[in-house]
N, C-alpha and C positions, 0 to 999 in steps of 0.2 A: 290561375292565370300563369304562375311560375312554371307549372308543369308544361303548359302549352309553349311558353317561351323556350324552355329547354329543349322541347321536341323540335321546335323549328331551327334552333341552333345546331342540334345533332343532325338534322336533315340537311342543313346548309353545309355542314362539315363533310358529310358523306357525299353530297353532290359536288363539292369541290374536288374531292378525291376521284370521283367518277370522271369528271370533266378532264382532269389531269391525266388520268389513265388513258382515256379515250383520245386525248390529244397527242399522246406519246406512243400509241400503239401503231406499229408499222402500216398495217393495211386495215381500213375500215369499210365494211359493207353497210350502206344505208338502207333502212327498211323500205323507204319510198324514194324512188329517184326521178327527178325532173329537172328541168333546166335551173341551175343555180341552187339546188337543193342544199348543197354544202353551206352556202351563205345563209339560207334560212335556218339551218340547224345551229350554225354559230351564233346568230342573232338571238334565237330562242333560248339557247343554253345560257348565254351571258345575261339576258334579261331575267331569267329565272334565278340565276345566282345573285343578282343584284336586288331582286324584290324580297328574297328570303330574310335577309338581315332586318329589314323593317318589321318583319312579323316576329322575330326572335329577340331582338335587343330591346331592353326596357327604355334605354336612354336614346332619344332620336338622333343626337349627334354621333353615338357610336354606331347606330344603324347606317347612318349616311356615310361615315367613314368606312365601314365594312363593305358597303356597296361600291363606293368609289375605288376601293382596293381591287375590285374585280377587273378594272381596266388594266393595271400593270400585270395582273395574273394573265389575262389574255394576250398581252403583248409578249410576256415572257414565254408562254407556251408556244406561241407562234414562231418565235426565234429559235426555240428549243427544237422545233421540227427540222431545222437545218441539219441536225445531227441524227436524225431518226431515218433509217432505211425505208424507202417507199413513201416518205412524207416530203412535202416541200413547203417552203415559206411562201406565203401569199399575202400580198398587200390587200386584196379583197377580203380575205378571211380576217385579217387584222382589223380592217375597217368594220366589218360586221361584228366582231368582238367588242370593239370600243363603242359602237352605236347601240348594240344590244345592252351593254352594261350601263350606259348613259340612260337609255329609255327605261330600263328596269329601275334605276335609282329614282327617276322622276315618278314613275307609276307607284313605286313603293312608298315614296314620301306622301303621296296623296291617298293610297290605299290604307296606310297605317291607322289613322284616327278612326276610320270607319270599321276596319277589322277589329280593333280592340273594343270599340263601343259595342259591336255586335257580340263579341265573346263575353263581355261583362253582363249581358242581359240574363 
């Protein structure tokens, strides 16, 4: 169980680093482009970042706190884009980050008990 926990925490840390890097890279080409694809990518990325702590942290309160901290991360990175050439600050992206992190935290909270029960079998 502990090795699964550590693996998810490592995956979470690497994922945060990847989101930070991609958020602060001057120009990004999306693999699939459709109307508002950017918002969908933001929502999915922050949902993912908020679910992972529930799979990695042993203490539910710690998992919830880590998931909630993805909201200020999304806000900070969106504001940081003001100083990145080729990137712009977007209220829509900021909203997608916050909504994604919030939905991910709620999903993670309900996914956690079932996930750990399945792993203990």
